[in-house]
C-alpha positions as CSV (number, residue, x, y, z in Angstrom):
1,M,69.9,108.7,88.5
2,I,69.6,105.0,88.2
3,L,73.1,103.5,88.3
4,E,75.8,105.6,90.3
5,A,79.2,104.7,91.4
6,E,81.0,107.1,93.9
7,N,84.4,106.4,94.6
8,L,83.9,102.8,94.2
9,S,87.1,100.8,94.7
10,K,88.1,97.0,95.2
11,H,91.4,96.1,96.2
12,Y,93.0,92.7,97.0
13,K,96.1,92.3,98.8
14,D,98.4,92.4,95.8
15,K,96.0,93.9,93.3
16,I,93.9,97.0,92.7
17,A,91.0,95.6,90.6
18,L,89.1,99.0,90.8
19,Q,90.0,102.5,92.1
20,N,87.8,105.3,92.8
21,L,85.2,104.8,90.0
22,N,82.7,107.7,89.6
23,L,80.2,106.9,87.4
24,Q,76.4,107.8,86.6
25,I,73.9,106.2,84.2
26,P,70.6,107.7,83.8
27,A,67.5,105.8,82.6
28,G,67.5,105.3,78.7
29,E,71.4,105.3,78.5
30,I,73.7,102.5,77.2
31,F,77.0,102.9,78.9
32,C,79.7,100.7,77.4
33,L,82.9,99.8,79.2
34,L,86.0,99.0,77.0
35,G,89.2,97.5,78.4
36,Q,91.5,94.7,78.4
37,N,91.1,91.7,80.4
38,G,91.7,92.7,84.0
39,A,90.9,96.4,83.5
40,G,88.1,96.4,85.9
41,K,84.9,95.8,83.9
42,T,83.6,92.7,85.3
43,T,84.5,93.8,88.8
44,T,82.4,96.9,88.2
45,I,79.6,95.0,87.1
46,N,80.0,92.3,89.9
47,L,79.9,95.2,92.6
48,F,76.6,96.5,91.1
49,L,75.2,92.9,91.3
50,G,76.3,92.7,95.0
51,F,78.4,89.5,94.0
52,M,81.3,91.0,95.9
53,E,81.9,93.8,98.4
54,A,83.8,97.1,97.8
55,S,86.8,97.9,99.6
56,S,85.6,101.5,99.8
57,G,83.0,103.9,98.0
58,K,79.6,103.2,97.1
59,A,77.6,101.4,94.1
60,K,74.1,102.4,94.1
61,I,70.7,101.2,92.2
62,K,68.0,103.8,92.1
63,G,69.7,105.7,95.0
64,I,70.1,102.6,97.1
65,E,73.4,101.6,98.1
66,V,74.0,97.9,97.1
67,K,76.2,96.8,100.0
68,P,73.6,96.5,102.8
69,N,70.6,96.0,100.5
70,S,71.5,93.6,97.8
71,T,68.4,91.7,98.0
72,E,66.3,94.8,97.4
73,T,68.5,96.2,94.6
74,K,68.7,93.1,92.7
75,K,64.8,93.6,92.4
76,Y,65.5,96.3,89.6
77,L,68.3,94.3,87.9
78,A,68.9,91.9,85.1
79,Y,72.3,90.2,84.5
80,L,73.3,88.7,81.0
81,P,76.9,87.0,81.4
82,E,78.9,86.1,78.3
83,T,76.8,82.8,78.5
84,V,73.3,83.0,79.7
85,L,72.8,80.2,82.1
86,L,69.4,78.3,81.5
87,Y,68.2,74.8,81.9
88,P,68.9,72.9,78.5
89,N,66.2,70.4,79.1
90,L,63.3,73.0,79.4
91,S,61.9,75.0,76.6
92,G,62.4,78.8,76.1
93,L,59.1,79.2,77.3
94,E,59.6,77.0,80.4
95,N,62.6,78.6,81.1
96,L,61.1,82.1,81.0
97,A,58.4,80.8,83.2
98,F,60.5,79.5,85.7
99,F,62.6,82.5,86.0
100,S,59.7,85.0,86.1
101,R,58.4,83.0,89.1
102,L,61.7,83.2,90.7
103,A,61.3,86.9,90.6
104,G,57.9,86.8,92.0
105,Y,55.8,87.0,88.8
106,K,53.4,84.4,87.2
107,Y,52.3,85.0,83.6
108,S,50.0,83.1,81.2
109,Q,51.7,81.2,78.3
110,D,50.4,84.0,76.0
111,Q,52.3,86.7,78.2
112,L,55.2,84.5,78.2
113,A,55.2,84.0,74.3
114,D,54.7,88.1,73.9
115,F,57.9,88.6,76.0
116,L,59.9,85.9,73.6
117,T,58.7,87.7,70.7
118,K,59.8,91.1,72.1
119,S,63.1,89.8,72.5
120,G,63.3,88.6,69.0
121,L,63.1,84.7,69.5
122,P,61.4,83.0,66.4
123,S,58.1,81.6,67.7
124,E,59.0,78.1,66.1
125,A,61.8,78.1,69.0
126,F,59.5,78.7,71.9
127,K,58.7,75.3,72.8
128,K,62.0,73.7,71.8
129,R,64.6,72.6,74.3
130,V,67.1,75.2,75.1
131,G,69.9,72.9,74.7
132,T,69.2,73.1,71.0
133,Y,69.5,76.6,71.0
134,S,72.3,78.9,69.4
135,K,74.3,81.4,71.8
136,G,72.2,84.2,70.4
137,M,68.9,82.5,70.8
138,R,70.1,82.0,74.5
139,Q,70.7,85.6,74.8
140,K,67.1,86.5,73.5
141,V,65.7,84.1,76.1
142,G,68.0,86.3,78.6
143,I,66.5,89.5,77.0
144,G,62.8,88.1,77.5
145,I,63.6,87.3,81.1
146,A,64.8,91.0,81.6
147,I,61.5,92.1,79.9
148,A,59.5,89.9,82.1
149,K,61.1,91.0,85.4
150,N,60.4,94.5,84.3
151,A,64.2,95.1,84.9
152,E,65.0,98.8,84.9
153,V,68.8,97.9,84.9
154,L,70.6,95.6,82.6
155,L,74.0,94.7,83.4
156,L,76.0,92.8,80.7
157,D,79.2,91.3,80.6
158,E,80.5,90.3,77.2
159,P,77.0,89.7,75.8
160,T,77.9,89.6,72.1
161,S,81.3,87.5,72.5
162,G,81.2,84.6,70.1
163,L,77.9,85.7,68.3
164,D,78.0,85.8,64.4
165,P,77.7,89.5,62.9
166,K,74.0,88.9,62.2
167,A,73.2,87.9,65.9
168,S,75.3,90.7,67.5
169,N,73.6,93.2,65.1
170,E,70.2,91.8,66.4
171,F,71.4,92.1,69.9
172,S,72.3,95.5,69.6
173,E,69.0,96.6,68.4
174,L,67.5,94.7,71.1
175,L,69.5,96.9,73.5
176,Q,68.5,99.9,71.9
177,Q,64.9,99.2,72.1
178,L,65.1,98.7,75.6
179,S,67.2,101.8,76.1
180,R,64.3,103.8,74.4
181,A,61.9,102.4,76.8
182,G,63.9,103.8,79.4
183,R,66.3,100.9,80.7
184,A,69.7,102.0,82.0
185,I,72.2,99.7,80.4
186,L,75.8,99.1,81.6
187,M,77.8,96.8,79.1
188,A,81.2,95.6,79.5
189,T,82.7,94.5,75.9
190,H,86.0,94.3,73.9
191,D,84.0,94.9,70.8
192,I,85.1,98.6,69.8
193,F,82.6,98.8,66.6
194,R,79.7,97.5,68.6
195,A,80.2,99.8,71.6
196,R,80.5,102.8,69.2
197,E,77.3,101.6,67.4
198,V,75.2,100.8,70.4
199,G,76.4,102.9,73.4
200,T,75.5,106.3,74.3
201,R,78.8,106.7,76.1
202,V,81.8,104.8,76.1
203,G,84.3,104.4,79.1
204,I,87.9,103.0,78.3
205,M,89.2,101.2,81.5
206,R,92.8,100.5,82.2
207,E,94.4,98.6,85.3
208,G,91.0,99.4,87.4
209,N,90.9,103.1,86.4
210,L,88.3,104.7,84.2
211,V,90.6,106.8,82.2
212,S,88.3,108.2,79.4
213,V,84.6,108.7,78.5
214,V,83.5,110.0,75.2
215,N,80.0,110.6,73.8
216,T,79.5,108.2,70.9
217,N,77.8,110.9,68.8
218,E,81.2,112.9,69.0
219,I,83.5,110.1,67.5
220,N,83.6,107.6,64.9
221,A,84.8,104.1,65.0
222,N,88.2,104.7,63.9
223,E,88.7,107.5,66.2
224,L,87.5,105.5,69.2
225,E,89.8,102.5,68.2
226,K,92.6,105.1,68.1
227,L,91.8,106.6,71.5
228,Y,91.4,102.9,72.9
229,L,94.9,101.9,71.6
230,Q,96.5,105.0,73.1
231,T,94.8,104.5,76.3
232,V,95.6,100.8,76.9
């Protein structure tokens, strides 16, 4: 199993952010977390990233517990937040080269261009400053970084928020390509339709609890919306 949560919890003095989450995500799966703000989606991702420490339970990447081994587990991860943080005065190629080197990889210009091509970025944008990019183009550079890092796990926090329908659809197709290549993907989203279209399974969270999990091949978008509204 690539991603695992075992009774994973995060408590604050006056709030339960996450309560006894049990989750297993194998290679090739896209698991989408649905829920309102404060439901525990981002907390879950941050615990897998090692950005915060669990109150109890375990978050594991490839069987390795994140809490004492976050430097090691980060090697397997790529993270795409709502807005990918890139250097606006550098080109897409330069950003990709920089972040690849940070991860310990050094590629030729042709290899870097190939990664950006695989991410769906138009070739005419490769050498343009990222400050001129749309959000969808920045997300594609983020995917290019994940490919260059050979990341086995992608953690995505509202990656399609603010994208137009065409860009959102292109991004979903990229995720499906990555899942077919064996990546394990965990995506937090508010987009019920996109979760149904791109996900293998969908989990609905409420007040820090995972209250429902469904296989997307067993439910249509309208049924998922009804379940979501009944749950939250």
